[in-house]
MIRORO-926678 format. One record per residue (C-alpha): z, x, y. Coordinates in steps of 0.02 Angstrom, whole numbers, padded with zeros to 5 digits, always signed. Layout:
BEGIN
ZXY;...
//
This chain:
BEGIN
-00910-01192+00738;-00745-01280+00729;-00692-01404+00864;-00515-01422+00923;-00443-01538+01053;-00467-01413+01195;-00616-01311+01141;-00721-01233+01006;-00700-01090+00884;-00860-00991+00869;-00904-00847+00754;-01000-00698+00820;-01029-00550+00704;-00900-00621+00584;-00765-00626+00717;-00694-00790+00777;-00668-00831+00960;-00587-00984+01038;-00681-01047+01190;-00617-01190+01295;-00747-01311+01357;-00769-01496+01394;-00812-01602+01243;-00983-01649+01311;-01034-01464+01317;-00976-01414+01144;-01146-01430+01061;-01225-01319+01193;-01085-01192+01174;-01108-01189+00986;-01295-01164+01008;-01267-01022+01132;-01143-00937+01015;-01262-00953+00870;-01404-00880+00974;-01296-00734+01031;-01240-00702+00852;-01421-00700+00795;-01472-00580+00933;-01327-00462+00898;-01364-00461+00712;-01545-00420+00748;-01491-00273+00857;-01370-00213+00722;-01508-00220+00591;-01611-00105+00703;-01477+00026+00671;-01488+00110+00841;-01334+00029+00918;-01162+00069+00850;-01012-00040+00882;-00994-00223+00927;-00963-00188+01113;-01125-00093+01137;-01214-00220+01029;-01150-00361+01141;-01207-00268+01298;-01381-00241+01225;-01393-00422+01171;-01335-00479+01343;-01464-00369+01428;-01603-00433+01314;-01554-00614+01345;-01541-00586+01533;-01713-00504+01532;-01789-00650+01437;-01705-00772+01557;-01771-00683+01712;-01948-00679+01641;-01939-00864+01601;-01870-00905+01774;-02011-00806+01854;-02140-00900+01750;-02063-01068+01797;-02062-01020+01981;-02245-00970+01971;-02282-01134+01881;-02192-01231+02018;-02294-01142+02151;-02455-01187+02060;-02398-01368+02050;-02363-01368+02238;-02535-01296+02276;-02619-01424+02163;-02523-01564+02247;-02577-01500+02418;-02759-01489+02364;-02750-01665+02289;-02679-01732+02453;-02820-01649+02552;-02951-01721+02435;-02872-01894+02449;-02871-01877+02639;-03055-01826+02645;-03103-01966+02527;-03006-02092+02632;-03095-02032+02791;-03264-02039+02702;-03225-02215+02643;-03183-02270+02821;-03343-02191+02891;-03453-02280+02765;-03382-02451+02812;
//
């Protein structure tokens, strides 16, 4: 990665691309480019995909699939947290009522 005043040069499959982005997002952009390069190289090593365009599409599809699975897992985790919070509130309410009855 090479920074310039207006953006970043990234290398993906040995080809350089200039991508404009705010300075505070350059590290994330570099990490994303590195991740994409790694994924595309892995697909190329598999030998079933010919050409950088098809390789990029396959890498994009794989990354999108992983993202959607992760988002689904996080949503499910959030729902579990909401249910646990609701159960905790009910327990606290019952304990508060029990405490008042015993006084």
